[in-house]
ZAVEXZA-508146 format. One record per atom (N, C-alpha, C, O): atom name; y, x, z; residue in one letter. Coordinates in pm, 1 decimal. Layout:
residues N
r atom->CA&v->Y&u->X&w->Z&rest->a
...
end
This chain:
residues 67
r atom->N&v->971.1&u->6278.7&w->-889.5&rest->m
r atom->CA&v->1088.5&u->6199.6&w->-842.6&rest->m
r atom->C&v->1056.4&u->6125.4&w->-771.0&rest->m
r atom->O&v->986.6&u->6046.8&w->-835.1&rest->m
r atom->N&v->1062.2&u->6089.3&w->-652.8&rest->p
r atom->CA&v->1033.8&u->5962.1&w->-569.5&rest->p
r atom->C&v->1141.8&u->5870.6&w->-589.0&rest->p
r atom->O&v->1255.6&u->5912.3&w->-610.4&rest->p
r atom->N&v->1114.4&u->5749.0&w->-583.1&rest->y
r atom->CA&v->1188.3&u->5649.9&w->-610.3&rest->y
r atom->C&v->1159.6&u->5518.5&w->-489.6&rest->y
r atom->O&v->1055.2&u->5454.0&w->-479.6&rest->y
r atom->N&v->1269.0&u->5504.6&w->-415.4&rest->v
r atom->CA&v->1241.1&u->5428.3&w->-293.9&rest->v
r atom->C&v->1337.5&u->5293.1&w->-302.5&rest->v
r atom->O&v->1459.8&u->5306.2&w->-296.1&rest->v
r atom->N&v->1281.9&u->5175.7&w->-315.8&rest->n
r atom->CA&v->1355.6&u->5055.2&w->-329.5&rest->n
r atom->C&v->1357.1&u->4972.8&w->-189.9&rest->n
r atom->O&v->1257.5&u->4906.9&w->-159.8&rest->n
r atom->N&v->1464.3&u->4976.4&w->-109.3&rest->i
r atom->CA&v->1457.1&u->4912.2&w->0.5&rest->i
r atom->C&v->1555.5&u->4761.3&w->-27.1&rest->i
r atom->O&v->1664.3&u->4748.9&w->-83.3&rest->i
r atom->N&v->1477.8&u->4672.2&w->29.2&rest->r
r atom->CA&v->1512.6&u->4518.8&w->0.6&rest->r
r atom->C&v->1561.4&u->4497.9&w->142.2&rest->r
r atom->O&v->1492.0&u->4542.6&w->233.5&rest->r
r atom->N&v->1675.5&u->4433.7&w->169.6&rest->i
r atom->CA&v->1721.1&u->4385.2&w->300.1&rest->i
r atom->C&v->1791.7&u->4240.3&w->243.0&rest->i
r atom->O&v->1818.9&u->4213.3&w->126.0&rest->i
r atom->N&v->1812.3&u->4155.1&w->366.5&rest->t
r atom->CA&v->1874.5&u->4019.3&w->332.8&rest->t
r atom->C&v->2038.3&u->4056.2&w->336.0&rest->t
r atom->O&v->2071.1&u->4145.6&w->414.0&rest->t
r atom->N&v->2140.1&u->3993.7&w->257.3&rest->r
r atom->CA&v->2274.5&u->4009.5&w->266.3&rest->r
r atom->C&v->2344.5&u->3963.3&w->372.8&rest->r
r atom->O&v->2379.9&u->3845.4&w->374.0&rest->r
r atom->N&v->2372.2&u->4041.3&w->468.5&rest->e
r atom->CA&v->2422.0&u->3985.3&w->581.5&rest->e
r atom->C&v->2519.9&u->4101.2&w->647.6&rest->e
r atom->O&v->2511.0&u->4129.9&w->767.0&rest->e
r atom->N&v->2581.1&u->4142.5&w->589.5&rest->g
r atom->CA&v->2727.4&u->4206.1&w->626.2&rest->g
r atom->C&v->2681.6&u->4358.3&w->656.0&rest->g
r atom->O&v->2742.9&u->4414.6&w->746.7&rest->g
r atom->N&v->2583.6&u->4428.3&w->591.3&rest->v
r atom->CA&v->2536.1&u->4565.1&w->636.4&rest->v
r atom->C&v->2649.2&u->4625.4&w->571.2&rest->v
r atom->O&v->2693.4&u->4572.5&w->469.2&rest->v
r atom->N&v->2706.4&u->4740.4&w->622.5&rest->t
r atom->CA&v->2810.7&u->4808.3&w->578.4&rest->t
r atom->C&v->2774.3&u->4924.7&w->499.5&rest->t
r atom->O&v->2662.4&u->4975.9&w->501.8&rest->t
r atom->N&v->2878.9&u->4967.3&w->425.1&rest->a
r atom->CA&v->2874.0&u->5075.5&w->323.2&rest->a
r atom->C&v->2823.6&u->5224.7&w->416.7&rest->a
r atom->O&v->2757.7&u->5311.1&w->358.9&rest->a
r atom->N&v->2858.4&u->5238.4&w->545.9&rest->e
r atom->CA&v->2807.8&u->5342.2&w->627.0&rest->e
r atom->C&v->2684.4&u->5326.9&w->681.8&rest->e
r atom->O&v->2619.7&u->5423.2&w->723.0&rest->e
r atom->N&v->2639.3&u->5195.6&w->686.8&rest->q
r atom->CA&v->2479.4&u->5183.0&w->709.5&rest->q
r atom->C&v->2406.2&u->5222.0&w->592.7&rest->q
r atom->O&v->2316.7&u->5305.4&w->606.4&rest->q
r atom->N&v->2434.7&u->5167.5&w->464.8&rest->k
r atom->CA&v->2349.6&u->5191.4&w->383.1&rest->k
r atom->C&v->2360.4&u->5356.1&w->335.5&rest->k
r atom->O&v->2263.8&u->5418.1&w->291.0&rest->k
r atom->N&v->2462.0&u->5399.2&w->349.1&rest->a
r atom->CA&v->2460.5&u->5533.6&w->329.6&rest->a
r atom->C&v->2348.0&u->5630.1&w->430.5&rest->a
r atom->O&v->2277.6&u->5727.8&w->405.2&rest->a
r atom->N&v->2369.4&u->5555.6&w->543.7&rest->a
r atom->CA&v->2276.0&u->5626.0&w->646.0&rest->a
r atom->C&v->2134.3&u->5623.6&w->604.3&rest->a
r atom->O&v->2057.1&u->5716.5&w->627.9&rest->a
r atom->N&v->2097.5&u->5501.4&w->533.8&rest->l
r atom->CA&v->1978.2&u->5461.1&w->512.4&rest->l
r atom->C&v->1927.9&u->5550.8&w->399.8&rest->l
r atom->O&v->1812.7&u->5593.9&w->403.4&rest->l
r atom->N&v->2019.1&u->5582.9&w->290.4&rest->i
r atom->CA&v->1984.2&u->5659.6&w->199.1&rest->i
r atom->C&v->1966.7&u->5794.8&w->230.3&rest->i
r atom->O&v->1877.9&u->5853.9&w->168.8&rest->i
r atom->N&v->2042.1&u->5865.0&w->324.5&rest->r
r atom->CA&v->2028.8&u->5989.0&w->371.5&rest->r
r atom->C&v->1885.4&u->6012.0&w->449.6&rest->r
r atom->O&v->1813.6&u->6111.8&w->443.3&rest->r
r atom->N&v->1862.8&u->5883.2&w->530.0&rest->g
r atom->CA&v->1747.3&u->5923.6&w->622.7&rest->g
r atom->C&v->1626.6&u->5889.8&w->544.8&rest->g
r atom->O&v->1519.4&u->5929.9&w->590.1&rest->g
r atom->N&v->1627.0&u->5814.7&w->422.3&rest->v
r atom->CA&v->1485.6&u->5822.2&w->370.9&rest->v
r atom->C&v->1486.6&u->5922.9&w->272.3&rest->v
r atom->O&v->1373.8&u->5950.7&w->231.4&rest->v
r atom->N&v->1594.5&u->5996.3&w->213.4&rest->t
r atom->CA&v->1586.3&u->6118.6&w->161.4&rest->t
r atom->C&v->1539.0&u->6224.9&w->249.1&rest->t
r atom->O&v->1447.9&u->6292.9&w->201.8&rest->t
r atom->N&v->1578.4&u->6253.9&w->361.8&rest->e
r atom->CA&v->1546.1&u->6335.5&w->455.3&rest->e
r atom->C&v->1393.8&u->6315.3&w->476.6&rest->e
r atom->O&v->1316.8&u->6411.2&w->473.3&rest->e
r atom->N&v->1353.0&u->6190.0&w->498.1&rest->l
r atom->CA&v->1215.5&u->6181.9&w->584.5&rest->l
r atom->C&v->1112.4&u->6215.1&w->425.2&rest->l
r atom->O&v->1004.6&u->6273.3&w->437.9&rest->l
r atom->N&v->1155.6&u->6176.2&w->301.6&rest->l
r atom->CA&v->1044.1&u->6223.4&w->210.1&rest->l
r atom->C&v->1060.2&u->6388.9&w->185.8&rest->l
r atom->O&v->968.2&u->6458.3&w->142.3&rest->l
r atom->N&v->1184.4&u->6436.7&w->219.0&rest->r
r atom->CA&v->1185.6&u->6597.1&w->236.2&rest->r
r atom->C&v->1076.9&u->6660.1&w->342.6&rest->r
r atom->O&v->974.9&u->6721.4&w->311.0&rest->r
r atom->N&v->1120.6&u->6631.9&w->472.1&rest->t
r atom->CA&v->1046.0&u->6653.7&w->550.9&rest->t
r atom->C&v->899.8&u->6637.6&w->567.7&rest->t
r atom->O&v->822.0&u->6722.7&w->610.7&rest->t
r atom->N&v->871.5&u->6513.6&w->527.1&rest->t
r atom->CA&v->710.8&u->6479.9&w->540.2&rest->t
r atom->C&v->628.0&u->6507.8&w->422.8&rest->t
r atom->O&v->512.4&u->6548.5&w->433.6&rest->t
r atom->N&v->689.9&u->6484.9&w->303.0&rest->l
r atom->CA&v->621.0&u->6514.6&w->181.2&rest->l
r atom->C&v->680.0&u->6639.3&w->91.5&rest->l
r atom->O&v->635.8&u->6666.0&w->-20.3&rest->l
r atom->N&v->788.8&u->6714.1&w->157.9&rest->g
r atom->CA&v->822.0&u->6824.9&w->59.2&rest->g
r atom->C&v->899.0&u->6791.9&w->-63.5&rest->g
r atom->O&v->931.2&u->6878.3&w->-145.0&rest->g
r atom->N&v->930.0&u->6657.0&w->-76.4&rest->k
r atom->CA&v->988.6&u->6620.2&w->-178.1&rest->k
r atom->C&v->1146.8&u->6679.3&w->-197.0&rest->k
r atom->O&v->1212.8&u->6702.8&w->-95.8&rest->k
r atom->N&v->1194.0&u->6698.1&w->-308.7&rest->n
r atom->CA&v->1341.5&u->6746.9&w->-343.4&rest->n
r atom->C&v->1439.2&u->6675.2&w->-316.8&rest->n
r atom->O&v->1421.0&u->6574.7&w->-385.6&rest->n
r atom->N&v->1545.3&u->6660.7&w->-252.3&rest->p
r atom->CA&v->1617.9&u->6551.4&w->-221.5&rest->p
r atom->C&v->1723.3&u->6535.4&w->-366.7&rest->p
r atom->O&v->1784.1&u->6431.2&w->-391.5&rest->p
r atom->N&v->1728.1&u->6633.9&w->-435.2&rest->a
r atom->CA&v->1812.6&u->6618.4&w->-559.2&rest->a
r atom->C&v->1747.8&u->6565.5&w->-665.5&rest->a
r atom->O&v->1801.2&u->6559.4&w->-776.2&rest->a
r atom->N&v->1607.6&u->6515.5&w->-637.4&rest->t
r atom->CA&v->1557.4&u->6421.2&w->-759.9&rest->t
r atom->C&v->1500.7&u->6296.6&w->-678.3&rest->t
r atom->O&v->1428.7&u->6216.4&w->-737.8&rest->t
r atom->N&v->1529.8&u->6279.0&w->-550.1&rest->t
r atom->CA&v->1484.3&u->6176.6&w->-448.5&rest->t
r atom->C&v->1589.2&u->6034.9&w->-515.8&rest->t
r atom->O&v->1709.4&u->6059.0&w->-527.0&rest->t
r atom->N&v->1549.6&u->5924.8&w->-548.1&rest->v
r atom->CA&v->1635.3&u->5806.1&w->-601.4&rest->v
r atom->C&v->1592.0&u->5711.2&w->-474.6&rest->v
r atom->O&v->1479.1&u->5705.4&w->-425.9&rest->v
r atom->N&v->1699.9&u->5643.3&w->-435.4&rest->v
r atom->CA&v->1685.0&u->5540.1&w->-302.4&rest->v
r atom->C&v->1792.1&u->5422.9&w->-381.2&rest->v
r atom->O&v->1895.4&u->5465.5&w->-432.9&rest->v
r atom->N&v->1762.0&u->5286.8&w->-385.4&rest->v
r atom->CA&v->1824.3&u->5197.8&w->-413.6&rest->v
r atom->C&v->1788.9&u->5083.5&w->-328.7&rest->v
r atom->O&v->1676.4&u->5037.1&w->-310.3&rest->v
r atom->N&v->1915.5&u->5039.5&w->-273.0&rest->i
r atom->CA&v->1930.1&u->4920.2&w->-200.8&rest->i
r atom->C&v->1950.3&u->4796.5&w->-264.4&rest->i
r atom->O&v->2045.0&u->4784.5&w->-342.0&rest->i
r atom->N&v->1872.1&u->4700.9&w->-241.4&rest->d
r atom->CA&v->1902.4&u->4586.0&w->-301.9&rest->d
r atom->C&v->1923.0&u->4452.9&w->-187.4&rest->d
r atom->O&v->1830.8&u->4423.0&w->-111.5&rest->d
r atom->N&v->2022.0&u->4397.5&w->-186.7&rest->e
r atom->CA&v->2061.0&u->4319.5&w->-97.8&rest->e
r atom->C&v->2026.3&u->4155.7&w->-162.5&rest->e
r atom->O&v->2063.2&u->4124.6&w->-275.7&rest->e
r atom->N&v->1955.7&u->4066.7&w->-78.0&rest->v
r atom->CA&v->1908.7&u->3943.9&w->-133.6&rest->v
r atom->C&v->1973.4&u->3849.7&w->-31.1&rest->v
r atom->O&v->1964.8&u->3859.7&w->91.3&rest->v
r atom->N&v->2039.3&u->3757.0&w->-100.9&rest->d
r atom->CA&v->2071.4&u->3617.3&w->-9.1&rest->d
r atom->C&v->1986.2&u->3563.9&w->67.5&rest->d
r atom->O&v->1876.6&u->3558.9&w->11.8&rest->d
r atom->N&v->1986.2&u->3516.6&w->182.2&rest->t
r atom->CA&v->1892.3&u->3455.8&w->268.1&rest->t
r atom->C&v->1820.0&u->3333.6&w->211.3&rest->t
r atom->O&v->1714.6&u->3290.4&w->257.8&rest->t
r atom->N&v->1891.2&u->3276.9&w->97.6&rest->d
r atom->CA&v->1845.4&u->3148.9&w->40.5&rest->d
r atom->C&v->1721.1&u->3198.0&w->-65.1&rest->d
r atom->O&v->1629.4&u->3126.2&w->-105.0&rest->d
r atom->N&v->1743.1&u->3332.8&w->-96.9&rest->n
r atom->CA&v->1624.4&u->3364.5&w->-197.5&rest->n
r atom->C&v->1532.0&u->3467.3&w->-135.0&rest->n
r atom->O&v->1470.3&u->3547.7&w->-204.8&rest->n
r atom->N&v->1522.2&u->3463.6&w->11.1&rest->w
r atom->CA&v->1415.0&u->3553.7&w->79.0&rest->w
r atom->C&v->1335.6&u->3423.4&w->150.2&rest->w
r atom->O&v->1387.4&u->3344.5&w->229.2&rest->w
r atom->N&v->1225.0&u->3421.6&w->111.9&rest->g
r atom->CA&v->1125.7&u->3312.2&w->205.7&rest->g
r atom->C&v->1035.6&u->3388.3&w->297.2&rest->g
r atom->O&v->1010.4&u->3508.0&w->283.7&rest->g
r atom->N&v->987.5&u->3308.8&w->393.6&rest->i
r atom->CA&v->889.8&u->3374.7&w->471.4&rest->i
r atom->C&v->815.6&u->3225.0&w->522.5&rest->i
r atom->O&v->878.0&u->3125.7&w->559.9&rest->i
r atom->N&v->692.1&u->3236.0&w->514.7&rest->g
r atom->CA&v->620.0&u->3112.4&w->553.9&rest->g
r atom->C&v->643.3&u->2971.9&w->488.1&rest->g
r atom->O&v->623.8&u->2865.5&w->546.9&rest->g
r atom->N&v->682.3&u->2983.0&w->373.5&rest->g
r atom->CA&v->715.4&u->2870.2&w->269.5&rest->g
r atom->C&v->856.5&u->2822.9&w->299.8&rest->g
r atom->O&v->885.3&u->2705.2&w->277.8&rest->g
r atom->N&v->936.0&u->2897.9&w->343.5&rest->e
r atom->CA&v->1085.3&u->2841.8&w->388.0&rest->e
r atom->C&v->1165.5&u->2955.1&w->373.4&rest->e
r atom->O&v->1121.6&u->3066.8&w->400.7&rest->e
r atom->N&v->1303.7&u->2932.6&w->324.0&rest->s
r atom->CA&v->1382.2&u->3051.1&w->303.3&rest->s
r atom->C&v->1423.8&u->3101.6&w->441.0&rest->s
r atom->O&v->1409.2&u->3033.7&w->542.6&rest->s
r atom->N&v->1466.0&u->3199.8&w->439.8&rest->v
r atom->CA&v->1546.7&u->3267.1&w->585.7&rest->v
r atom->C&v->1657.5&u->3182.4&w->631.9&rest->v
r atom->O&v->1672.4&u->3156.2&w->751.3&rest->v
r atom->N&v->1738.7&u->3137.2&w->535.6&rest->t
r atom->CA&v->1846.7&u->3048.5&w->578.2&rest->t
r atom->C&v->1783.8&u->2922.1&w->665.2&rest->t
r atom->O&v->1827.8&u->2896.6&w->777.3&rest->t
r atom->N&v->1682.9&u->2849.1&w->607.3&rest->t
r atom->CA&v->1651.8&u->2724.0&w->658.6&rest->t
r atom->C&v->1563.2&u->2761.4&w->803.5&rest->t
r atom->O&v->1554.9&u->2687.2&w->901.3&rest->t
r atom->N&v->1509.3&u->2877.1&w->790.7&rest->r
r atom->CA&v->1456.2&u->2946.7&w->915.9&rest->r
r atom->C&v->1531.8&u->2955.8&w->1040.9&rest->r
r atom->O&v->1493.5&u->2908.7&w->1148.0&rest->r
r atom->N&v->1644.7&u->3020.8&w->1020.6&rest->r
r atom->CA&v->1739.0&u->3069.2&w->1101.4&rest->r
r atom->C&v->1815.8&u->2922.4&w->1164.4&rest->r
r atom->O&v->1838.4&u->2907.2&w->1284.4&rest->r
r atom->N&v->1845.7&u->2833.2&w->1071.3&rest->k
r atom->CA&v->1935.0&u->2694.6&w->1102.5&rest->k
r atom->C&v->1824.4&u->2640.7&w->1211.6&rest->k
r atom->O&v->1858.6&u->2604.3&w->1324.1&rest->k
r atom->N&v->1708.0&u->2639.9&w->1172.8&rest->a
r atom->CA&v->1576.3&u->2573.4&w->1267.8&rest->a
r atom->C&v->1592.1&u->2648.2&w->1402.6&rest->a
r atom->O&v->1587.4&u->2585.3&w->1508.3&rest->a
r atom->N&v->1609.6&u->2775.3&w->1399.4&rest->a
r atom->CA&v->1602.3&u->2854.1&w->1526.5&rest->a
r atom->C&v->1709.6&u->2799.9&w->1623.9&rest->a
r atom->O&v->1690.4&u->2778.1&w->1743.6&rest->a
r atom->N&v->1816.0&u->2782.8&w->1561.8&rest->k
r atom->CA&v->1952.4&u->2779.7&w->1652.0&rest->k
r atom->C&v->1944.0&u->2634.6&w->1732.8&rest->k
r atom->O&v->2033.8&u->2601.9&w->1810.4&rest->k
end
């Protein structure tokens, strides 16, 4: 039973986009590794940009500095 965890920043990703990710990852595992879609689990975690850090700074801070 494959388990895939996708983490993205919480920035207005639509339900349709998340559904497309779930379908796409499930299909990729089926075609590439022969995994059964019925037992493939895909979880999408959305993380606030304040809680996602890169290079010692939050994504929120980095984006503010880039403006």
